[in-house]
VOVEX-228851 format. One record per residue: x, y, z of N, C-alpha, C in turn; residue in one letter. Coordinates in Angstrom, 2 decimals. Layout:
N
> X,Y,Z,X,Y,Z,X,Y,Z,a .
...
//
This chain:
319
> 106.74,101.71,115.48,107.43,102.42,114.76,108.69,102.61,115.74,m .
> 109.72,102.43,115.60,110.80,103.25,116.54,111.68,104.20,115.88,t .
> 112.18,105.17,116.40,113.09,106.41,115.92,112.50,107.09,114.56,g .
> 113.49,108.29,114.42,113.23,109.13,113.34,112.94,108.44,111.73,k .
> 112.14,108.66,110.77,112.13,108.14,109.44,112.17,109.08,108.78,k .
> 112.90,108.90,107.63,112.30,109.69,106.29,111.51,109.50,105.57,t .
> 110.90,109.85,104.51,109.72,109.22,104.00,109.66,110.36,102.41,v .
> 109.81,109.60,101.29,109.63,110.23,100.09,108.44,109.78,99.51,f .
> 107.91,110.73,98.67,106.34,110.77,98.03,106.53,110.77,97.09,i .
> 105.87,110.28,96.60,105.65,111.18,94.37,104.18,111.28,94.40,t .
> 103.77,112.10,93.76,102.56,112.78,93.67,102.06,113.11,94.83,g .
> 102.82,114.25,95.20,102.80,115.19,96.95,101.98,116.58,96.90,m .
> 101.73,116.59,95.07,100.70,117.73,95.18,99.19,117.34,95.03,s .
> 98.88,116.06,94.90,97.53,116.19,94.65,96.57,115.72,95.84,g .
> 95.54,116.03,96.20,95.12,116.28,96.77,94.98,115.40,98.23,y .
> 95.19,113.67,97.90,95.63,113.12,99.14,97.16,113.14,99.32,l .
> 97.98,113.69,98.28,99.39,113.23,98.71,99.37,114.63,99.59,g .
> 98.83,116.25,99.35,98.65,117.17,100.26,98.45,116.92,101.30,g .
> 96.94,116.34,101.96,96.91,116.03,102.78,97.79,115.12,103.62,n .
> 98.38,114.50,102.61,99.30,113.62,104.02,100.53,113.75,104.03,l .
> 101.22,115.12,102.48,101.77,115.68,103.70,101.92,116.68,104.97,c .
> 100.50,116.93,104.81,100.32,117.65,106.05,100.69,117.32,107.59,r .
> 99.84,115.96,107.41,100.20,114.91,108.53,101.89,114.77,108.90,e .
> 102.36,114.08,107.86,103.61,114.45,108.27,104.78,115.26,108.94,l .
> 104.19,116.51,108.23,104.93,118.07,108.54,105.12,117.80,110.51,d .
> 103.51,116.78,111.07,103.14,117.55,112.40,103.91,115.96,113.16,k .
> 104.01,114.87,112.54,104.48,113.96,112.77,106.02,113.68,113.84,l .
> 105.69,113.58,115.27,107.55,112.84,115.39,108.39,112.37,114.95,d .
> 107.54,111.19,114.29,108.47,109.81,114.35,108.83,110.23,112.84,w .
> 108.92,111.35,111.88,108.59,111.69,110.70,109.82,113.13,110.20,c .
> 110.94,112.65,110.55,112.31,113.69,110.55,111.85,114.51,109.46,e .
> 112.01,113.94,108.10,112.18,114.84,107.12,111.51,113.96,105.63,k .
> 110.62,114.70,105.16,110.06,114.20,104.10,110.30,114.88,102.75,f .
> 110.58,114.10,101.60,110.90,114.96,100.18,109.95,114.14,99.50,y .
> 109.72,115.28,98.14,108.50,114.92,97.33,108.76,115.34,96.22,g .
> 108.37,114.43,94.72,108.36,114.99,93.41,107.21,115.29,93.38,i .
> 106.40,116.07,91.81,105.24,116.24,91.33,105.73,116.91,90.03,d .
> 104.62,116.87,89.23,104.52,117.55,87.79,104.31,118.94,88.79,v .
> 103.02,119.10,89.70,103.23,120.52,89.74,103.49,120.90,90.97,r .
> 103.87,122.23,91.29,104.30,122.58,92.88,103.10,122.15,94.02,k .
> 103.30,122.27,94.96,102.71,121.69,96.02,101.79,123.01,96.48,p .
> 101.10,123.16,96.53,100.02,124.24,97.30,100.52,125.22,98.73,l .
> 101.04,123.64,99.10,101.56,124.45,100.50,102.64,124.21,100.91,y .
> 102.80,125.00,101.67,105.15,124.65,102.15,105.16,124.38,103.47,k .
> 105.68,122.91,103.86,105.70,122.15,105.29,107.48,122.69,105.51,y .
> 107.44,122.19,107.15,108.36,122.63,107.31,109.63,121.70,107.11,d .
> 108.94,120.58,107.01,110.14,119.24,107.10,110.11,118.46,105.37,k .
> 110.04,119.33,104.63,109.36,118.78,102.96,110.93,119.41,102.51,c .
> 111.46,118.73,100.99,112.11,119.10,100.07,111.44,118.63,99.19,e .
> 111.10,119.32,97.68,110.60,119.63,96.82,111.24,119.67,95.52,f .
> 110.91,118.75,94.78,111.36,118.77,93.32,110.60,118.33,92.23,r .
> 109.78,119.52,91.44,109.19,119.60,90.10,110.06,118.42,89.78,q .
> 109.01,116.98,89.33,109.72,115.87,88.55,108.83,115.29,88.02,m .
> 109.11,114.34,86.82,107.88,113.66,86.02,108.16,112.62,86.82,d .
> 107.05,111.55,87.21,106.95,110.19,87.22,108.49,109.26,87.00,i .
> 108.50,109.37,85.39,109.11,108.67,84.66,110.84,109.20,84.47,n .
> 110.57,110.35,85.23,112.09,111.18,84.82,113.06,109.82,85.44,d .
> 114.33,109.90,84.46,115.40,109.01,84.93,116.12,109.46,86.08,r .
> 115.97,110.71,86.65,116.60,111.22,87.59,116.38,111.02,89.35,g .
> 114.84,110.44,89.60,114.37,110.36,90.29,114.98,108.81,90.94,l .
> 115.35,107.46,90.03,116.17,106.88,91.08,117.80,107.41,91.63,a .
> 118.35,108.39,90.60,119.48,109.15,91.40,119.35,110.05,92.70,d .
> 117.92,110.68,93.11,117.61,111.41,94.26,117.62,110.78,95.45,w .
> 116.57,109.05,95.10,116.49,108.19,95.97,117.57,107.43,97.01,v .
> 118.44,107.15,95.62,120.08,106.73,95.93,120.50,107.95,96.81,v .
> 120.37,109.54,96.75,121.10,110.04,97.15,120.97,109.99,98.83,e .
> 119.27,110.14,98.73,118.69,110.41,100.48,118.78,109.05,100.79,l .
> 118.33,107.74,100.21,118.64,106.35,101.13,117.15,106.70,102.56,k .
> 115.34,106.80,102.08,114.48,107.40,102.69,114.17,105.99,103.11,p .
> 113.96,106.13,104.36,113.61,104.66,104.81,112.39,103.91,104.10,d .
> 111.24,105.37,103.83,109.63,105.10,103.44,109.51,105.67,102.05,i .
> 108.98,104.70,100.99,108.78,105.23,99.59,107.06,105.29,99.64,l .
> 106.38,106.35,99.40,105.03,106.61,99.19,104.69,106.98,97.42,i .
> 104.07,105.94,97.25,104.10,106.37,95.58,102.38,106.52,95.76,h .
> 102.11,107.88,94.88,101.06,107.89,94.62,100.91,108.94,93.75,l .
> 102.00,109.01,92.81,101.66,109.78,91.59,100.82,109.04,90.23,a .
> 99.55,109.26,90.27,98.79,108.76,89.16,97.92,109.19,88.17,y .
> 97.21,109.15,87.49,96.42,109.94,86.83,95.07,108.81,87.04,i .
> 93.92,110.15,87.76,92.97,109.56,88.34,91.92,109.01,87.48,l .
> 92.04,110.45,86.61,90.46,110.66,86.15,90.50,110.06,84.60,e .
> 89.50,109.53,84.11,89.51,108.78,82.68,90.37,110.24,81.32,e .
> 91.21,109.04,80.92,91.17,110.00,79.53,90.95,109.64,78.43,s .
> 91.21,110.64,76.99,90.97,110.04,75.73,92.22,109.15,75.67,h .
> 93.44,110.10,76.30,94.75,109.41,75.76,95.04,108.50,76.66,d .
> 95.06,107.04,76.35,95.37,106.17,77.30,96.32,105.60,77.09,h .
> 97.42,106.10,76.19,98.58,105.88,76.36,99.59,107.01,77.17,d .
> 99.10,107.92,76.95,99.14,108.89,78.31,99.12,108.41,79.91,l .
> 97.64,107.59,80.41,97.27,107.24,81.23,98.15,105.93,81.46,m .
> 98.51,105.15,80.69,99.06,103.96,80.91,101.49,104.24,81.10,h .
> 101.02,105.48,80.30,102.54,105.50,80.20,102.77,106.46,82.11,r .
> 102.03,107.32,83.09,101.86,107.64,83.80,101.50,106.51,84.80,v .
> 100.61,106.21,84.85,99.94,105.21,85.98,101.36,103.79,86.48,n .
> 101.21,103.12,84.95,102.23,101.77,84.60,103.50,102.25,84.55,f .
> 104.07,102.74,84.09,105.37,103.27,83.61,106.13,104.01,84.67,d .
> 105.02,104.57,84.96,105.34,105.29,86.27,105.85,104.51,87.46,g .
> 105.03,103.55,87.75,105.17,102.87,88.52,106.16,101.80,88.58,s .
> 106.63,101.65,87.96,107.83,100.69,87.42,109.15,101.99,87.76,k .
> 109.22,102.91,87.47,110.17,103.24,87.57,110.07,104.33,89.12,n .
> 109.29,104.21,89.93,109.26,104.54,91.40,109.79,103.29,91.90,a .
> 109.15,101.75,91.58,109.87,100.55,91.95,111.30,100.13,91.50,l .
> 111.71,100.70,90.93,112.92,100.81,90.03,113.67,101.90,91.43,k .
> 113.41,103.09,91.68,113.97,104.15,92.49,113.96,103.43,94.01,a .
> 112.71,102.50,93.89,112.66,101.91,95.42,113.78,101.13,96.33,a .
> 114.21,99.87,94.62,115.26,99.01,94.56,116.12,99.63,94.80,a .
> 116.98,100.46,94.15,118.18,101.42,94.15,118.57,102.24,95.31,a .
> 117.42,102.64,95.96,117.74,103.01,97.06,117.64,102.30,98.51,g .
> 117.56,101.20,98.25,117.56,100.04,99.41,116.06,100.44,100.57,k .
> 115.19,100.84,99.87,114.39,101.64,100.92,113.47,100.08,101.59,v .
> 113.06,100.78,102.85,112.83,99.47,103.66,111.43,99.62,104.09,r .
> 110.67,99.75,103.49,109.08,100.36,103.32,108.72,100.73,101.90,q .
> 108.39,100.15,101.09,107.36,100.91,100.15,105.55,100.81,99.78,v .
> 105.20,101.82,99.82,103.57,101.78,100.36,103.07,102.26,98.65,l .
> 102.03,101.48,97.95,101.65,102.28,96.79,100.34,101.79,97.18,i .
> 99.69,102.87,95.97,98.29,103.16,96.15,97.33,102.24,94.88,a .
> 97.46,101.18,94.98,96.31,100.92,93.99,94.61,101.42,93.98,s .
> 93.39,100.83,93.89,92.48,100.77,93.81,91.17,99.75,94.03,s .
> 90.36,100.05,94.85,89.02,98.86,94.75,88.34,98.66,93.66,g .
> 88.92,99.77,92.55,88.34,98.84,91.50,89.04,98.01,90.89,t .
> 90.30,97.54,91.32,90.88,96.54,90.59,90.00,94.91,90.59,a .
> 89.23,95.15,91.54,88.84,94.12,92.24,87.52,93.87,90.40,y .
> 87.02,95.02,90.19,86.30,94.49,88.87,85.10,94.88,89.69,g .
> 83.98,95.38,88.96,82.42,95.46,89.21,81.76,93.95,88.37,a .
> 81.29,93.06,89.33,80.59,92.21,88.70,79.95,91.38,89.13,w .
> 78.45,91.03,88.67,77.28,90.53,89.25,77.93,88.93,90.57,p .
> 78.78,88.36,90.04,79.08,87.11,91.11,79.97,87.60,92.44,d .
> 80.18,88.94,92.29,81.37,89.56,93.42,80.42,88.99,94.67,n .
> 81.48,88.41,95.34,81.12,88.46,96.98,80.14,89.68,97.62,p .
> 79.68,89.48,98.67,78.94,90.33,99.43,80.41,91.06,99.64,a .
> 81.18,90.87,100.17,82.18,91.49,100.93,83.70,91.21,100.17,r .
> 84.24,91.88,99.36,85.67,91.57,98.50,86.51,91.68,99.63,l .
> 87.29,90.70,99.81,88.92,90.88,100.51,89.82,90.87,100.13,k .
> 91.00,90.97,100.54,92.09,90.93,99.97,92.33,90.32,99.01,e .
> 92.56,88.61,99.53,92.65,87.46,98.73,91.84,86.94,97.81,d .
> 90.80,87.75,97.56,90.22,87.85,96.20,90.33,87.93,95.22,d .
> 90.37,87.10,93.84,91.26,87.65,92.77,90.86,89.12,92.28,p .
> 91.87,90.18,91.59,91.46,90.96,91.09,91.47,90.95,89.44,l .
> 89.75,91.18,89.35,89.15,91.48,87.81,88.51,92.62,87.63,r .
> 89.56,92.90,87.33,88.83,94.71,86.63,88.71,94.43,85.37,a .
> 87.28,95.18,85.00,86.33,95.67,84.61,87.47,95.90,82.72,n .
> 87.36,94.83,81.52,88.40,94.97,80.82,88.93,96.33,80.21,p .
> 87.55,96.80,80.41,87.72,98.66,79.43,88.11,99.76,80.30,d .
> 88.31,99.41,81.54,88.64,100.56,82.28,90.09,100.34,82.42,f .
> 90.74,101.41,81.89,92.20,101.55,81.74,93.22,101.57,83.14,i .
> 92.26,102.37,84.25,92.91,102.85,85.05,92.90,102.34,86.11,y .
> 91.61,101.20,86.32,91.71,99.52,86.90,92.41,98.57,86.37,a .
> 92.05,98.36,85.06,93.26,97.31,84.89,94.87,97.63,84.89,t .
> 95.28,98.76,85.07,96.36,99.13,84.99,96.90,99.28,86.39,d .
> 95.71,98.76,87.43,96.35,98.80,88.89,96.31,97.54,88.95,k .
> 95.81,96.33,88.45,96.07,95.26,88.65,97.65,95.25,88.20,v .
> 97.97,95.28,87.34,99.32,94.88,86.82,100.16,95.94,87.58,n .
> 99.78,96.86,88.07,100.93,97.29,88.71,101.10,96.81,90.44,i .
> 100.40,96.21,90.59,100.38,95.13,91.50,100.53,94.18,91.67,e .
> 100.71,93.65,89.93,101.77,92.63,89.55,103.30,92.60,90.05,k .
> 103.84,94.07,89.36,104.75,94.62,89.40,105.32,94.72,91.24,l .
> 104.26,95.33,92.19,105.03,95.52,93.45,104.95,93.96,93.65,a .
> 104.32,92.69,93.73,104.36,91.21,93.84,106.11,90.91,92.83,g .
> 106.36,91.50,92.25,107.21,90.66,91.44,108.65,91.76,92.12,e .
> 108.81,93.07,92.52,109.36,93.81,93.43,109.77,92.96,94.94,f .
> 108.31,92.53,95.49,108.48,91.57,96.86,109.13,90.67,96.78,k .
> 108.89,89.96,95.50,109.72,88.47,95.49,111.33,88.69,94.95,a .
> 111.46,89.66,94.63,112.71,89.90,93.87,113.90,91.08,95.62,a .
> 112.96,91.30,96.32,113.81,91.91,97.83,112.35,92.15,98.51,h .
> 113.02,90.50,98.92,112.01,89.85,100.35,112.25,90.68,101.53,p .
> 113.42,91.42,101.55,113.53,92.46,103.00,112.99,93.41,103.20,e .
> 112.67,93.68,101.72,111.63,95.28,101.77,109.93,95.12,102.34,t .
> 109.49,95.69,103.23,107.69,95.75,103.35,107.30,96.34,102.15,i .
> 106.06,95.65,101.10,105.52,96.32,100.56,104.27,96.03,100.86,v .
> 103.68,97.30,100.79,102.16,98.09,101.65,101.44,98.13,100.15,s .
> 100.55,97.73,100.31,99.44,98.62,99.24,97.79,98.52,99.91,i .
> 97.59,99.99,98.79,96.06,99.91,99.75,95.20,100.16,98.71,i .
> 94.08,99.70,98.87,92.96,99.81,97.82,91.70,100.20,98.15,r .
> 91.42,102.16,98.08,91.15,102.38,98.36,89.20,102.13,97.78,p .
> 88.32,102.29,98.38,87.00,102.80,97.29,86.82,103.88,96.52,t .
> 85.72,104.55,96.17,85.72,105.63,96.05,86.01,107.08,96.79,v .
> 87.16,107.92,96.56,87.67,108.49,97.53,86.75,110.13,97.62,v .
> 86.06,110.69,98.33,85.27,111.88,98.72,85.76,112.82,99.96,y .
> 85.61,114.21,99.92,85.99,114.75,100.69,85.87,116.09,100.58,g .
> 86.20,116.86,101.05,86.29,118.70,100.87,86.62,118.90,99.73,p .
> 87.90,118.41,99.30,88.86,118.45,98.85,88.96,117.82,96.82,q .
> 88.24,117.23,97.71,88.11,116.26,95.99,87.48,116.30,95.16,v .
> 87.96,116.42,93.92,87.28,117.13,92.58,87.53,116.10,91.68,n .
> 86.97,115.13,91.27,87.16,113.71,90.68,85.77,113.50,89.46,n .
> 85.99,112.59,88.60,84.90,112.88,87.93,83.78,112.01,88.48,y .
> 84.02,111.64,89.55,82.53,110.39,90.48,82.27,111.70,91.00,i .
> 82.79,112.98,92.08,82.34,113.48,92.88,81.18,114.80,91.58,s .
> 82.08,114.84,90.49,81.41,116.09,89.55,80.03,114.94,89.08,k .
> 79.44,113.99,89.39,78.48,113.55,88.93,77.15,113.80,89.25,l .
> 77.54,114.50,90.35,76.22,115.58,90.87,76.09,117.27,91.13,v .
> 76.99,117.71,90.16,77.79,118.69,89.94,76.63,119.95,89.19,d .
> 75.81,118.18,88.32,75.35,119.49,86.93,73.54,119.77,87.70,h .
> 72.33,121.06,86.92,71.65,120.99,87.43,70.47,119.51,87.18,y .
> 70.89,119.01,86.40,70.10,118.06,86.05,70.93,116.84,86.17,l .
> 70.98,115.85,87.03,71.63,114.54,87.42,71.04,113.68,86.64,v .
> 71.77,112.76,86.29,71.50,111.41,85.56,71.80,110.18,86.64,m .
> 70.95,109.66,86.19,71.18,107.91,86.72,70.46,106.69,85.91,g .
> 71.07,105.33,86.36,70.14,104.20,85.72,69.13,103.63,86.49,n .
> 68.38,103.80,85.43,66.96,102.90,86.10,67.21,102.06,86.72,r .
> 67.99,101.27,85.94,68.20,99.29,85.96,68.93,98.93,87.32,d .
> 69.96,99.84,87.26,70.85,98.78,88.61,71.47,100.30,89.08,f .
> 71.03,99.62,90.67,71.15,100.55,91.98,72.10,99.58,92.93,n .
> 73.59,99.67,92.64,73.85,98.32,93.51,74.57,99.51,94.64,p .
> 74.76,98.66,96.12,75.74,99.67,97.14,77.13,100.04,96.68,p .
> 77.02,101.11,97.40,78.55,101.77,96.81,79.36,101.95,98.11,l .
> 80.39,102.33,98.87,80.95,102.86,99.75,82.10,104.03,99.20,q .
> 81.88,105.28,99.87,82.77,106.66,100.01,83.83,106.29,100.71,f .
> 84.96,107.18,100.75,85.94,106.90,102.03,86.20,108.22,102.17,v .
> 86.22,108.69,103.03,86.72,110.03,103.05,88.59,110.20,102.94,h .
> 88.87,111.21,102.58,90.24,111.52,102.22,91.02,111.49,102.99,e .
> 90.76,111.84,104.45,91.40,112.27,105.40,91.36,110.64,106.41,d .
> 90.37,110.03,106.09,90.20,108.27,107.23,91.46,107.64,105.53,d .
> 91.52,107.93,104.42,92.33,107.32,103.68,94.39,107.65,104.10,v .
> 94.40,108.78,104.53,95.74,109.34,104.52,95.87,108.97,106.35,v .
> 95.45,108.88,107.28,94.72,108.42,108.29,95.63,106.42,108.61,a .
> 94.40,105.90,107.34,94.99,104.38,107.28,96.63,104.38,106.65,a .
> 96.77,104.82,105.75,98.49,105.16,105.21,99.58,105.26,106.44,i .
> 98.93,106.22,107.26,100.13,106.82,108.45,100.37,105.18,109.31,i .
> 98.75,104.53,109.98,98.72,103.80,110.27,99.61,102.45,109.96,r .
> 99.27,102.48,108.57,100.31,101.03,108.11,101.46,101.22,108.19,i .
> 101.87,102.57,107.55,103.44,102.95,107.95,103.90,102.75,109.69,l .
> 103.19,103.16,110.78,103.58,102.76,111.95,103.88,101.30,111.93,e .
> 103.10,101.08,111.86,102.84,99.21,112.00,103.47,98.21,111.04,k .
> 104.54,98.84,110.33,105.27,98.40,108.75,104.90,97.35,108.83,g .
> 103.24,97.35,108.38,102.97,96.52,107.54,102.35,96.25,106.86,a .
> 102.76,94.76,105.75,103.40,94.89,104.74,101.90,94.05,104.19,g .
> 102.07,93.80,102.69,100.45,93.21,101.85,99.75,94.27,101.57,g .
> 98.53,93.66,101.19,97.26,94.68,100.60,96.07,95.22,101.85,a .
> 95.41,95.51,101.91,94.57,96.60,102.56,93.73,96.99,102.11,f .
> 92.24,96.89,102.29,90.74,97.98,101.66,91.45,98.85,102.77,n .
> 90.60,99.65,101.64,90.36,100.97,102.96,88.96,101.45,102.15,i .
> 87.91,101.58,103.32,86.58,101.28,103.10,85.41,101.52,104.15,a .
> 84.90,102.75,104.45,83.89,102.32,105.66,82.91,100.68,105.61,p .
> 82.54,100.56,106.55,81.60,99.29,106.56,80.09,99.17,106.35,a .
> 79.78,100.88,106.62,78.67,101.15,105.20,78.03,100.84,104.06,d .
> 77.05,101.31,103.44,77.00,101.48,101.87,76.02,102.28,101.64,t .
> 75.80,103.06,100.37,74.54,103.71,100.15,74.45,103.41,98.46,m .
> 73.31,103.78,97.74,73.53,103.33,96.62,73.68,104.95,95.94,t .
> 73.63,104.52,95.20,73.73,106.05,94.28,72.49,106.22,93.85,m .
> 70.92,105.91,93.94,70.05,106.53,94.06,70.06,107.19,95.06,l .
> 70.09,106.60,96.29,70.40,107.44,97.40,71.19,108.60,97.68,e .
> 72.79,108.77,96.93,73.56,109.74,97.15,72.55,110.88,96.09,l .
> 71.89,110.85,95.19,71.11,111.50,94.32,70.23,112.44,94.91,l .
> 69.32,111.39,95.89,68.19,111.75,96.71,68.87,112.92,97.87,e .
> 70.16,112.50,98.29,70.56,113.07,99.70,71.44,114.44,98.98,l .
> 72.04,114.20,97.18,72.06,116.02,97.20,70.97,116.83,96.44,s .
> 69.79,116.25,96.46,68.78,117.28,96.87,68.96,118.21,95.43,q .
> 69.65,117.42,93.96,69.09,117.97,93.11,69.01,117.06,92.47,r .
> 68.01,117.63,91.35,67.01,117.26,90.18,68.05,116.19,89.22,p .
> 66.87,115.08,89.17,67.74,113.87,88.81,66.74,113.17,87.91,y .
> 67.15,112.81,86.76,66.20,111.76,86.49,67.32,110.31,85.90,i .
> 66.49,108.80,85.90,66.64,107.98,85.52,66.20,107.37,84.42,l .
> 67.42,107.06,83.70,67.83,106.37,82.44,67.99,105.22,82.36,f .
> 66.57,104.49,81.36,67.17,102.47,81.12,68.17,102.49,80.72,p .
> 69.05,101.54,81.00,70.36,100.83,80.70,70.73,101.12,79.42,d .
> 69.60,100.90,78.40,70.20,100.52,77.01,70.13,101.96,76.39,w .
> 69.35,102.97,76.93,69.55,104.39,76.49,70.73,105.08,77.46,f .
> 70.92,105.26,78.34,72.58,105.55,79.15,73.57,105.12,78.48,l .
> 74.06,103.80,78.50,75.10,103.39,78.21,75.38,104.02,75.94,s .
> 74.59,104.22,75.19,74.92,104.89,73.61,75.14,106.28,74.34,p .
> 74.41,106.61,74.96,74.11,108.24,75.33,75.21,108.84,76.05,g .
> 76.05,107.96,77.21,77.55,108.15,77.64,78.50,107.66,76.91,v .
> 78.11,107.00,75.61,79.63,106.67,74.98,79.20,108.18,73.85,h .
> 78.14,108.61,73.61,78.08,109.54,72.38,79.03,111.10,73.12,l .
> 78.22,111.32,74.22,79.16,112.53,75.26,80.81,112.24,75.29,l .
> 80.54,111.04,75.39,82.30,111.10,75.43,83.30,110.94,74.57,w .
> 82.85,110.35,73.19,83.43,110.40,71.69,83.42,111.84,71.43,t .
> 82.02,112.33,71.61,81.98,113.90,71.69,83.33,115.03,72.30,l .
> 83.81,114.05,73.33,84.28,115.43,74.44,83.64,116.30,74.76,r .
> 82.22,115.94,74.68,81.54,117.19,75.91,81.56,117.14,77.10,i .
> 81.93,117.39,77.99,81.98,117.21,79.41,81.06,117.71,79.97,p .
> 79.85,116.72,80.02,79.08,116.56,80.42,79.27,115.90,82.24,l .
> 79.58,114.66,81.83,80.12,113.41,82.66,81.31,113.19,82.95,l .
> 82.54,113.87,81.85,83.71,113.30,81.68,84.04,111.93,82.47,n .
> 83.34,110.36,81.69,83.69,109.51,81.87,83.05,108.30,80.77,l .
> 83.31,107.48,80.31,83.24,106.90,79.49,82.38,105.19,79.48,s .
> 81.94,104.71,78.77,81.35,104.00,79.09,81.84,102.57,79.78,t .
> 83.32,102.83,80.02,83.98,101.73,80.74,83.76,101.57,82.23,a .
> 83.02,102.54,82.60,82.99,102.94,84.25,81.87,102.63,84.47,f .
> 80.86,102.60,83.27,79.85,102.16,83.56,79.15,100.70,84.77,l .
> 79.85,99.56,84.45,79.92,98.90,84.67,80.11,98.96,86.48,d .
> 80.92,99.70,87.14,81.13,100.21,88.38,79.89,101.30,89.17,y .
> 78.97,101.54,88.36,77.64,101.78,89.24,76.69,101.21,88.44,i .
> 76.88,99.92,87.78,75.69,98.57,87.56,76.22,97.73,88.90,r .
> 77.19,97.37,88.79,77.52,96.05,89.96,78.04,96.06,91.21,y .
> 78.39,95.36,92.28,78.67,95.75,93.26,79.71,95.38,93.40,p .
> 80.88,96.13,94.16,82.28,95.64,94.63,82.52,96.01,95.82,w .
> 81.76,95.69,96.69,81.77,96.13,98.05,83.24,95.30,98.54,v .
> 83.42,96.50,99.11,84.80,95.60,100.40,84.93,94.74,101.44,m .
> 85.41,94.79,102.08,85.58,94.33,103.34,86.86,94.92,103.76,d .
> 86.58,95.75,105.47,87.73,96.10,105.62,88.47,95.72,106.69,n .
> 87.82,94.37,107.02,88.37,93.95,108.43,89.97,93.84,108.60,s .
> 90.35,93.28,107.32,92.09,93.81,108.31,92.54,94.53,108.55,r .
> 92.15,95.74,108.55,92.83,97.53,108.59,92.37,97.52,110.21,l .
> 90.90,96.87,110.12,90.51,97.12,111.18,91.10,96.25,112.22,v .
> 90.92,95.21,112.02,91.35,93.98,113.54,92.59,93.82,113.22,n .
> 93.42,93.84,112.22,94.53,93.51,112.56,95.92,94.67,112.71,e .
> 95.19,95.77,112.81,95.82,96.96,113.12,95.27,98.09,113.64,l .
> 93.30,97.67,114.44,92.84,98.42,115.05,92.99,99.80,114.63,g .
> 92.34,100.22,113.24,92.64,101.39,112.43,90.80,101.32,112.61,f .
> 90.23,102.80,113.23,89.05,103.16,112.97,88.53,104.39,112.43,k .
> 88.06,104.48,111.24,87.45,105.69,110.44,86.20,106.31,110.97,y .
> 87.24,107.49,111.15,85.95,108.77,111.74,84.90,108.66,111.30,r .
> 84.58,108.88,109.28,83.74,108.93,109.24,82.95,107.92,107.74,y .
> 81.69,107.81,108.05,81.11,106.63,107.66,80.93,107.10,106.05,s .
> 80.39,106.06,105.30,79.82,106.73,103.41,79.08,107.38,104.33,t .
> 77.66,107.10,104.58,77.44,108.97,104.15,77.21,109.95,105.08,r .
> 78.02,110.01,106.15,78.75,111.01,106.58,79.91,111.29,105.62,e .
> 80.98,111.37,104.77,81.22,111.37,103.47,80.62,112.16,102.65,t .
> 79.54,111.28,101.96,78.99,111.78,101.03,78.30,113.12,101.89,a .
> 77.79,113.03,103.21,77.41,114.47,103.19,78.37,115.53,103.29,e .
> 79.57,115.27,103.40,80.65,116.27,104.02,80.75,116.55,102.35,i .
> 81.49,115.88,101.43,81.22,116.23,100.13,80.35,117.38,99.32,m .
> 79.08,116.60,99.46,78.10,117.65,99.12,77.72,119.13,99.35,l .
> 78.07,119.16,101.18,78.00,120.34,101.62,79.18,121.37,100.73,r .
> 80.64,120.36,100.76,81.24,121.06,100.60,81.07,121.84,98.92,a .
> 80.70,121.09,98.34,79.56,121.92,96.74,78.39,122.75,97.18,k .
> 78.41,122.74,98.31,76.88,123.60,98.70,76.20,123.23,98.32,g .
> 75.74,122.01,97.94,74.21,121.42,98.00,73.85,121.63,98.87,w .
> 74.12,121.17,100.59,73.50,120.55,101.28,73.78,122.08,102.54,l .
> 73.41,122.39,103.40,73.22,123.40,104.40,74.21,122.98,105.12,p .
//
């Protein structure tokens, strides 16, 4: 990367956006960055200008046209599963469409979109390591993942219409870290943790700092296309439960599915997930990270196990 750049970020007040903003504030090549979110950021940045704005606001394109940033990073999503699927779709899919519309209007040189490893889907016949050119087969009932597949289709259409723009897509695996507080990290929050006796696939956990570092590397290299973001090592859910040192009980799958469905239907906040996510802890969706590592020379700071330990330590479960 040569010369100073300006950056525009959607969803800058989330834990990932906040970490990214702190890094951009320190980088010499980032002259200034701008951001929107429905919530005000927790920190003040020296090089930032913020506006409180919904991702579907029509004024987004106007501001991007006014600023003409070099880079637009789209992180504004609802990550946690919600009973309001229409709201999730409106924010995640429609919001992405609005962000790409703004990027086109502002003639942004590089667009980076956060997708998800869940877009590959969790299936018994998945390859041992999913590569970026493998088909995206999100499990159909998991709306977050299916929306990600459709968002990547939007990105492909955008690239076809604007070949001069670099379009980068990141597919992180499960993001953990000391600041992460999502429905997956909450699985070990209870005194008695539940697990699946019949399925125990390998999983990957990526540290939030590694995701931010990967984004910065992709931007600095001006690299386009999709990039898996996941450490090479794996661990199973049972290993995570044992590592957490929390009491746990393993239920048979025939019992767990209706039990989770009942909790979700009655809106009992014990797990905060529906049965749509259960396939992702039944079947493998381990990702190959060689493109990011070999092509861009990226080095992960934390392994899957180290990331899990850091998350558990932040919760107070480990010394």
